[in-house]
A tleap script that builds the chain and sets N, CA, C and O, in Angstrom:
source leaprc.protein.ff14SB
mol = sequence {
  NMET ARG PRO SER ASP VAL LEU GLU ARG LYS
  ARG ALA LEU ILE ARG GLU VAL THR ALA ARG
  HIE ASN ALA THR ASN PRO ARG VAL PHE GLY
  SER VAL ALA ARG GLY GLU ASP ARG SER ASP
  SER ASP LEU ASP ILE LEU VAL ASP ALA LEU
  PRO GLY SER SER LEU MET THR LEU GLY GLY
  LEU GLN SER ALA LEU GLU ASP LEU ALA GLU
  GLY VAL PRO VAL HIE LEU VAL THR THR SER
  GLU ILE PRO GLN LYS HIE ARG GLY ARG ILE
  LEU ALA GLU ALA LEU PRO CILE
}
set mol.1.N position { 21.478 9.723 16.769 }
set mol.1.CA position { 20.900 11.023 17.013 }
set mol.1.C position { 21.072 11.361 18.496 }
set mol.1.O position { 20.888 10.507 19.364 }
set mol.2.N position { 21.419 12.584 18.764 }
set mol.2.CA position { 21.583 13.024 20.151 }
set mol.2.C position { 20.228 13.413 20.737 }
set mol.2.O position { 19.372 13.935 20.024 }
set mol.3.N position { 20.028 13.161 22.033 }
set mol.3.CA position { 18.775 13.550 22.683 }
set mol.3.C position { 18.493 15.050 22.585 }
set mol.3.O position { 17.335 15.457 22.497 }
set mol.4.N position { 19.535 15.865 22.600 }
set mol.4.CA position { 19.326 17.313 22.501 }
set mol.4.C position { 18.714 17.693 21.153 }
set mol.4.O position { 17.963 18.665 21.069 }
set mol.5.N position { 19.024 16.939 20.103 }
set mol.5.CA position { 18.419 17.188 18.788 }
set mol.5.C position { 16.919 16.902 18.826 }
set mol.5.O position { 16.113 17.673 18.306 }
set mol.6.N position { 16.563 15.785 19.447 }
set mol.6.CA position { 15.143 15.437 19.597 }
set mol.6.C position { 14.434 16.512 20.409 }
set mol.6.O position { 13.341 16.952 20.052 }
set mol.7.N position { 15.057 16.929 21.495 }
set mol.7.CA position { 14.447 17.941 22.368 }
set mol.7.C position { 14.169 19.228 21.599 }
set mol.7.O position { 13.084 19.797 21.717 }
set mol.8.N position { 15.124 19.682 20.826 }
set mol.8.CA position { 14.929 20.931 20.085 }
set mol.8.C position { 13.790 20.828 19.076 }
set mol.8.O position { 13.023 21.777 18.911 }
set mol.9.N position { 13.671 19.697 18.404 }
set mol.9.CA position { 12.617 19.531 17.397 }
set mol.9.C position { 11.253 19.256 18.010 }
set mol.9.O position { 10.233 19.614 17.421 }
set mol.10.N position { 11.213 18.636 19.167 }
set mol.10.CA position { 9.949 18.171 19.740 }
set mol.10.C position { 9.545 18.903 21.016 }
set mol.10.O position { 8.631 18.463 21.713 }
set mol.11.N position { 10.201 19.995 21.326 }
set mol.11.CA position { 9.970 20.731 22.578 }
set mol.11.C position { 8.482 21.023 22.817 }
set mol.11.O position { 7.962 20.711 23.889 }
set mol.12.N position { 7.809 21.600 21.860 }
set mol.12.CA position { 6.390 21.960 22.027 }
set mol.12.C position { 5.530 20.712 22.204 }
set mol.12.O position { 4.614 20.702 23.027 }
set mol.13.N position { 5.815 19.667 21.444 }
set mol.13.CA position { 5.046 18.422 21.570 }
set mol.13.C position { 5.256 17.770 22.931 }
set mol.13.O position { 4.318 17.209 23.498 }
set mol.14.N position { 6.470 17.836 23.458 }
set mol.14.CA position { 6.736 17.282 24.791 }
set mol.14.C position { 5.893 18.006 25.831 }
set mol.14.O position { 5.327 17.373 26.722 }
set mol.15.N position { 5.806 19.325 25.723 }
set mol.15.CA position { 4.968 20.091 26.671 }
set mol.15.C position { 3.500 19.697 26.536 }
set mol.15.O position { 2.811 19.522 27.542 }
set mol.16.N position { 3.017 19.555 25.306 }
set mol.16.CA position { 1.613 19.181 25.081 }
set mol.16.C position { 1.307 17.792 25.629 }
set mol.16.O position { 0.298 17.600 26.307 }
set mol.17.N position { 2.163 16.835 25.342 }
set mol.17.CA position { 1.959 15.457 25.799 }
set mol.17.C position { 1.991 15.396 27.327 }
set mol.17.O position { 1.203 14.674 27.937 }
set mol.18.N position { 2.886 16.143 27.932 }
set mol.18.CA position { 2.967 16.177 29.400 }
set mol.18.C position { 1.653 16.674 29.985 }
set mol.18.O position { 1.133 16.078 30.927 }
set mol.19.N position { 1.119 17.742 29.446 }
set mol.19.CA position { -0.141 18.300 29.952 }
set mol.19.C position { -1.301 17.326 29.768 }
set mol.19.O position { -2.176 17.242 30.630 }
set mol.20.N position { -1.319 16.595 28.666 }
set mol.20.CA position { -2.397 15.628 28.416 }
set mol.20.C position { -2.353 14.431 29.364 }
set mol.20.O position { -3.344 13.715 29.503 }
set mol.21.N position { -1.233 14.213 30.004 }
set mol.21.CA position { -1.076 13.064 30.896 }
set mol.21.C position { -1.009 13.480 32.367 }
set mol.21.O position { -0.321 12.845 33.166 }
set mol.22.N position { -1.718 14.534 32.712 }
set mol.22.CA position { -1.891 14.952 34.107 }
set mol.22.C position { -0.568 15.247 34.807 }
set mol.22.O position { -0.366 14.881 35.965 }
set mol.23.N position { 0.326 15.913 34.085 }
set mol.23.CA position { 1.600 16.338 34.654 }
set mol.23.C position { 1.898 17.745 34.144 }
set mol.23.O position { 1.281 18.220 33.190 }
set mol.24.N position { 2.841 18.390 34.788 }
set mol.24.CA position { 3.167 19.763 34.434 }
set mol.24.C position { 4.666 20.001 34.628 }
set mol.24.O position { 5.379 19.148 35.157 }
set mol.25.N position { 5.122 21.160 34.197 }
set mol.25.CA position { 6.483 21.625 34.426 }
set mol.25.C position { 7.544 20.642 33.915 }
set mol.25.O position { 8.414 20.240 34.688 }
set mol.26.N position { 7.497 20.245 32.643 }
set mol.26.CA position { 8.524 19.337 32.137 }
set mol.26.C position { 9.884 20.036 32.072 }
set mol.26.O position { 10.005 21.163 31.590 }
set mol.27.N position { 10.891 19.336 32.567 }
set mol.27.CA position { 12.255 19.860 32.579 }
set mol.27.C position { 13.204 18.767 32.116 }
set mol.27.O position { 12.927 17.577 32.271 }
set mol.28.N position { 14.308 19.179 31.557 }
set mol.28.CA position { 15.343 18.240 31.153 }
set mol.28.C position { 16.481 18.347 32.165 }
set mol.28.O position { 16.811 19.435 32.636 }
set mol.29.N position { 17.072 17.200 32.488 }
set mol.29.CA position { 18.231 17.193 33.375 }
set mol.29.C position { 19.240 16.186 32.836 }
set mol.29.O position { 18.998 15.547 31.812 }
set mol.30.N position { 20.346 16.048 33.509 }
set mol.30.CA position { 21.362 15.092 33.079 }
set mol.30.C position { 22.234 15.650 31.969 }
set mol.30.O position { 22.447 16.859 31.873 }
set mol.31.N position { 22.733 14.751 31.133 }
set mol.31.CA position { 23.717 15.139 30.115 }
set mol.31.C position { 23.178 16.178 29.133 }
set mol.31.O position { 23.930 17.036 28.670 }
set mol.32.N position { 21.900 16.112 28.812 }
set mol.32.CA position { 21.327 17.097 27.880 }
set mol.32.C position { 21.351 18.487 28.510 }
set mol.32.O position { 21.725 19.457 27.852 }
set mol.33.N position { 20.960 18.590 29.768 }
set mol.33.CA position { 20.942 19.887 30.455 }
set mol.33.C position { 22.357 20.452 30.598 }
set mol.33.O position { 22.549 21.668 30.584 }
set mol.34.N position { 23.337 19.572 30.734 }
set mol.34.CA position { 24.730 20.015 30.890 }
set mol.34.C position { 25.427 20.245 29.551 }
set mol.34.O position { 26.572 20.696 29.523 }
set mol.35.N position { 24.749 19.940 28.437 }
set mol.35.CA position { 25.357 20.086 27.120 }
set mol.35.C position { 26.401 19.020 26.830 }
set mol.35.O position { 27.319 19.248 26.042 }
set mol.36.N position { 26.268 17.851 27.466 }
set mol.36.CA position { 27.248 16.771 27.334 }
set mol.36.C position { 26.671 15.519 26.679 }
set mol.36.O position { 27.322 14.475 26.689 }
set mol.37.N position { 25.480 15.595 26.116 }
set mol.37.CA position { 24.858 14.384 25.571 }
set mol.37.C position { 25.550 13.919 24.301 }
set mol.37.O position { 26.117 14.703 23.539 }
set mol.38.N position { 25.476 12.592 24.107 }
set mol.38.CA position { 26.030 11.940 22.928 }
set mol.38.C position { 24.919 11.114 22.288 }
set mol.38.O position { 23.801 11.057 22.801 }
set mol.39.N position { 25.231 10.486 21.185 }
set mol.39.CA position { 24.213 9.690 20.490 }
set mol.39.C position { 23.756 8.491 21.311 }
set mol.39.O position { 22.682 7.951 21.046 }
set mol.40.N position { 24.538 8.057 22.298 }
set mol.40.CA position { 24.132 6.934 23.140 }
set mol.40.C position { 23.543 7.381 24.480 }
set mol.40.O position { 23.312 6.548 25.358 }
set mol.41.N position { 23.297 8.680 24.648 }
set mol.41.CA position { 22.702 9.209 25.882 }
set mol.41.C position { 21.195 9.035 25.862 }
set mol.41.O position { 20.585 8.867 24.807 }
set mol.42.N position { 20.606 9.078 27.057 }
set mol.42.CA position { 19.144 9.076 27.127 }
set mol.42.C position { 18.654 10.497 27.363 }
set mol.42.O position { 19.441 11.403 27.640 }
set mol.43.N position { 17.364 10.675 27.250 }
set mol.43.CA position { 16.727 11.964 27.476 }
set mol.43.C position { 16.057 11.904 28.839 }
set mol.43.O position { 15.026 11.254 29.008 }
set mol.44.N position { 16.658 12.592 29.814 }
set mol.44.CA position { 16.147 12.602 31.184 }
set mol.44.C position { 15.127 13.726 31.325 }
set mol.44.O position { 15.458 14.898 31.151 }
set mol.45.N position { 13.882 13.364 31.641 }
set mol.45.CA position { 12.810 14.348 31.769 }
set mol.45.C position { 12.213 14.264 33.163 }
set mol.45.O position { 11.865 13.186 33.644 }
set mol.46.N position { 12.101 15.412 33.796 }
set mol.46.CA position { 11.525 15.556 35.130 }
set mol.46.C position { 10.191 16.277 35.002 }
set mol.46.O position { 10.109 17.304 34.329 }
set mol.47.N position { 9.153 15.757 35.633 }
set mol.47.CA position { 7.837 16.404 35.610 }
set mol.47.C position { 7.264 16.451 37.022 }
set mol.47.O position { 7.687 15.709 37.908 }
set mol.48.N position { 6.302 17.330 37.208 }
set mol.48.CA position { 5.512 17.366 38.436 }
set mol.48.C position { 4.198 16.663 38.136 }
set mol.48.O position { 3.432 17.108 37.281 }
set mol.49.N position { 3.939 15.571 38.834 }
set mol.49.CA position { 2.668 14.859 38.668 }
set mol.49.C position { 1.582 15.645 39.395 }
set mol.49.O position { 1.764 16.037 40.547 }
set mol.50.N position { 0.466 15.872 38.732 }
set mol.50.CA position { -0.644 16.602 39.331 }
set mol.50.C position { -1.482 15.666 40.197 }
set mol.50.O position { -1.442 14.449 40.012 }
set mol.51.N position { -2.244 16.225 41.143 }
set mol.51.CA position { -3.133 15.376 41.951 }
set mol.51.C position { -4.032 14.540 41.038 }
set mol.51.O position { -4.564 15.032 40.043 }
set mol.52.N position { -4.185 13.293 41.393 }
set mol.52.CA position { -4.988 12.388 40.585 }
set mol.52.C position { -4.175 11.590 39.587 }
set mol.52.O position { -4.706 10.691 38.935 }
set mol.53.N position { -2.884 11.908 39.454 }
set mol.53.CA position { -2.030 11.120 38.562 }
set mol.53.C position { -1.902 9.712 39.116 }
set mol.53.O position { -1.918 9.501 40.328 }
set mol.54.N position { -1.775 8.767 38.219 }
set mol.54.CA position { -1.628 7.370 38.622 }
set mol.54.C position { -0.465 6.759 37.852 }
set mol.54.O position { 0.114 7.388 36.966 }
set mol.55.N position { -0.137 5.535 38.202 }
set mol.55.CA position { 0.890 4.832 37.439 }
set mol.55.C position { 0.467 4.671 35.983 }
set mol.55.O position { 1.306 4.665 35.082 }
set mol.56.N position { -0.834 4.543 35.760 }
set mol.56.CA position { -1.338 4.414 34.383 }
set mol.56.C position { -1.089 5.696 33.583 }
set mol.56.O position { -0.615 5.634 32.449 }
set mol.57.N position { -1.407 6.853 34.166 }
set mol.57.CA position { -1.209 8.102 33.425 }
set mol.57.C position { 0.277 8.372 33.212 }
set mol.57.O position { 0.676 8.831 32.142 }
set mol.58.N position { 1.095 8.091 34.221 }
set mol.58.CA position { 2.530 8.308 34.070 }
set mol.58.C position { 3.137 7.302 33.092 }
set mol.58.O position { 4.055 7.638 32.344 }
set mol.59.N position { 2.632 6.080 33.097 }
set mol.59.CA position { 3.074 5.098 32.106 }
set mol.59.C position { 2.690 5.525 30.701 }
set mol.59.O position { 3.447 5.322 29.752 }
set mol.60.N position { 1.506 6.118 30.571 }
set mol.60.CA position { 1.084 6.651 29.280 }
set mol.60.C position { 1.975 7.787 28.828 }
set mol.60.O position { 2.292 7.904 27.644 }
set mol.61.N position { 2.381 8.627 29.770 }
set mol.61.CA position { 3.294 9.722 29.444 }
set mol.61.C position { 4.643 9.165 28.996 }
set mol.61.O position { 5.203 9.621 27.999 }
set mol.62.N position { 5.158 8.193 29.718 }
set mol.62.CA position { 6.430 7.562 29.340 }
set mol.62.C position { 6.345 7.020 27.908 }
set mol.62.O position { 7.243 7.249 27.098 }
set mol.63.N position { 5.276 6.313 27.611 }
set mol.63.CA position { 5.091 5.730 26.284 }
set mol.63.C position { 4.997 6.810 25.210 }
set mol.63.O position { 5.607 6.688 24.148 }
set mol.64.N position { 4.235 7.863 25.484 }
set mol.64.CA position { 4.080 8.950 24.517 }
set mol.64.C position { 5.410 9.664 24.272 }
set mol.64.O position { 5.723 10.024 23.137 }
set mol.65.N position { 6.187 9.868 25.328 }
set mol.65.CA position { 7.492 10.513 25.174 }
set mol.65.C position { 8.443 9.636 24.370 }
set mol.65.O position { 9.201 10.138 23.540 }
set mol.66.N position { 8.407 8.336 24.610 }
set mol.66.CA position { 9.247 7.424 23.837 }
set mol.66.C position { 8.869 7.452 22.360 }
set mol.66.O position { 9.741 7.384 21.494 }
set mol.67.N position { 7.573 7.552 22.070 }
set mol.67.CA position { 7.132 7.647 20.677 }
set mol.67.C position { 7.676 8.911 20.012 }
set mol.67.O position { 8.054 8.884 18.841 }
set mol.68.N position { 7.716 10.014 20.753 }
set mol.68.CA position { 8.222 11.274 20.210 }
set mol.68.C position { 9.738 11.270 20.037 }
set mol.68.O position { 10.270 11.999 19.200 }
set mol.69.N position { 10.427 10.460 20.818 }
set mol.69.CA position { 11.885 10.544 20.916 }
set mol.69.C position { 12.650 9.858 19.789 }
set mol.69.O position { 13.881 9.860 19.795 }
set mol.70.N position { 11.957 9.278 18.834 }
set mol.70.CA position { 12.604 8.732 17.637 }
set mol.70.C position { 13.733 7.753 17.958 }
set mol.70.O position { 14.802 7.812 17.349 }
set mol.71.N position { 13.498 6.856 18.909 }
set mol.71.CA position { 14.488 5.841 19.242 }
set mol.71.C position { 15.454 6.218 20.348 }
set mol.71.O position { 16.223 5.373 20.806 }
set mol.72.N position { 15.432 7.460 20.785 }
set mol.72.CA position { 16.273 7.870 21.912 }
set mol.72.C position { 15.591 7.398 23.197 }
set mol.72.O position { 14.409 7.676 23.398 }
set mol.73.N position { 16.310 6.691 24.068 }
set mol.73.CA position { 15.696 6.252 25.325 }
set mol.73.C position { 15.284 7.444 26.192 }
set mol.73.O position { 15.998 8.444 26.266 }
set mol.74.N position { 14.133 7.327 26.841 }
set mol.74.CA position { 13.614 8.383 27.713 }
set mol.74.C position { 13.591 7.872 29.147 }
set mol.74.O position { 13.116 6.769 29.419 }
set mol.75.N position { 14.107 8.681 30.053 }
set mol.75.CA position { 14.079 8.387 31.484 }
set mol.75.C position { 13.162 9.432 32.122 }
set mol.75.O position { 13.559 10.584 32.299 }
set mol.76.N position { 11.947 9.033 32.461 }
set mol.76.CA position { 10.958 9.935 33.045 }
set mol.76.C position { 10.979 9.800 34.559 }
set mol.76.O position { 10.915 8.694 35.096 }
set mol.77.N position { 11.070 10.933 35.241 }
set mol.77.CA position { 11.088 10.964 36.702 }
set mol.77.C position { 10.131 12.048 37.168 }
set mol.77.O position { 10.095 13.140 36.601 }
set mol.78.N position { 9.351 11.743 38.207 }
set mol.78.CA position { 8.541 12.785 38.837 }
set mol.78.C position { 9.342 13.383 39.984 }
set mol.78.O position { 10.232 12.737 40.538 }
set mol.79.N position { 9.021 14.611 40.331 }
set mol.79.CA position { 9.741 15.302 41.392 }
set mol.79.C position { 9.739 14.494 42.682 }
set mol.79.O position { 10.745 14.451 43.391 }
set mol.80.N position { 8.628 13.860 42.987 }
set mol.80.CA position { 8.539 13.094 44.236 }
set mol.80.C position { 9.372 11.814 44.207 }
set mol.80.O position { 9.628 11.232 45.261 }
set mol.81.N position { 9.796 11.367 43.039 }
set mol.81.CA position { 10.576 10.129 42.911 }
set mol.81.C position { 12.086 10.342 42.971 }
set mol.81.O position { 12.839 9.369 43.008 }
set mol.82.N position { 12.537 11.580 42.983 }
set mol.82.CA position { 13.978 11.832 42.963 }
set mol.82.C position { 14.588 11.313 44.266 }
set mol.82.O position { 14.151 11.701 45.349 }
set mol.83.N position { 15.589 10.443 44.171 }
set mol.83.CA position { 16.250 9.983 45.398 }
set mol.83.C position { 16.868 11.164 46.155 }
set mol.83.O position { 17.451 12.059 45.542 }
set mol.84.N position { 16.743 11.166 47.441 }
set mol.84.CA position { 17.209 12.278 48.270 }
set mol.84.C position { 18.675 12.618 47.995 }
set mol.84.O position { 19.038 13.794 47.966 }
set mol.85.N position { 19.516 11.607 47.794 }
set mol.85.CA position { 20.946 11.883 47.604 }
set mol.85.C position { 21.242 12.592 46.281 }
set mol.85.O position { 22.313 13.181 46.135 }
set mol.86.N position { 20.321 12.550 45.314 }
set mol.86.CA position { 20.514 13.220 44.020 }
set mol.86.C position { 19.603 14.437 43.848 }
set mol.86.O position { 19.719 15.164 42.861 }
set mol.87.N position { 18.720 14.655 44.782 }
set mol.87.CA position { 17.687 15.688 44.656 }
set mol.87.C position { 18.257 17.080 44.380 }
set mol.87.O position { 17.832 17.750 43.438 }
set mol.88.N position { 19.201 17.507 45.185 }
set mol.88.CA position { 19.764 18.849 45.023 }
set mol.88.C position { 20.386 19.057 43.657 }
set mol.88.O position { 20.158 20.083 43.017 }
set mol.89.N position { 21.174 18.085 43.205 }
set mol.89.CA position { 21.847 18.204 41.912 }
set mol.89.C position { 20.843 18.226 40.767 }
set mol.89.O position { 20.940 19.061 39.868 }
set mol.90.N position { 19.881 17.313 40.798 }
set mol.90.CA position { 18.905 17.232 39.705 }
set mol.90.C position { 18.066 18.500 39.632 }
set mol.90.O position { 17.862 19.047 38.548 }
set mol.91.N position { 17.582 18.966 40.764 }
set mol.91.CA position { 16.762 20.182 40.756 }
set mol.91.C position { 17.574 21.403 40.335 }
set mol.91.O position { 17.041 22.306 39.691 }
set mol.92.N position { 18.852 21.440 40.690 }
set mol.92.CA position { 19.698 22.583 40.324 }
set mol.92.C position { 19.991 22.619 38.827 }
set mol.92.O position { 20.055 23.699 38.239 }
set mol.93.N position { 20.170 21.455 38.205 }
set mol.93.CA position { 20.531 21.452 36.789 }
set mol.93.C position { 19.330 21.375 35.849 }
set mol.93.O position { 19.484 21.573 34.644 }
set mol.94.N position { 18.145 21.092 36.371 }
set mol.94.CA position { 16.958 20.927 35.522 }
set mol.94.C position { 16.608 22.231 34.806 }
set mol.94.O position { 16.555 23.300 35.415 }
set mol.95.N position { 16.372 22.115 33.503 }
set mol.95.CA position { 16.025 23.273 32.673 }
set mol.95.C position { 14.629 23.086 32.090 }
set mol.95.O position { 14.283 21.985 31.662 }
set mol.96.N position { 13.821 24.147 32.066 }
set mol.96.CA position { 12.468 24.035 31.498 }
set mol.96.C position { 12.512 23.600 30.037 }
set mol.96.O position { 13.392 24.000 29.274 }
set mol.97.N position { 11.543 22.775 29.673 }
set mol.97.CA position { 11.423 22.354 28.270 }
set mol.97.C position { 10.520 23.341 27.558 }
set mol.97.O position { 10.268 23.195 26.361 }
savepdb mol mol.pdb
quit
């Protein structure tokens, strides 16, 4: 199954789960955002962690997203974690979920 298929079916649930885990503005980036994903691709999700977020809440979000993704690997990144050398590209290609 391609990550883009999961995204289309679970878009609303991804937004709900993100909000429940003290994060906002979920976006997809990488191969899914570029329309290049394959069945062996992961689902790259970028979120803004809200004040008070912790590793526990973000770990819970990662786990919840993996549960929704039906076996597709999920790569969760917060805006503050983007490496500087990739920041411009990731922010430019990120699409709202």
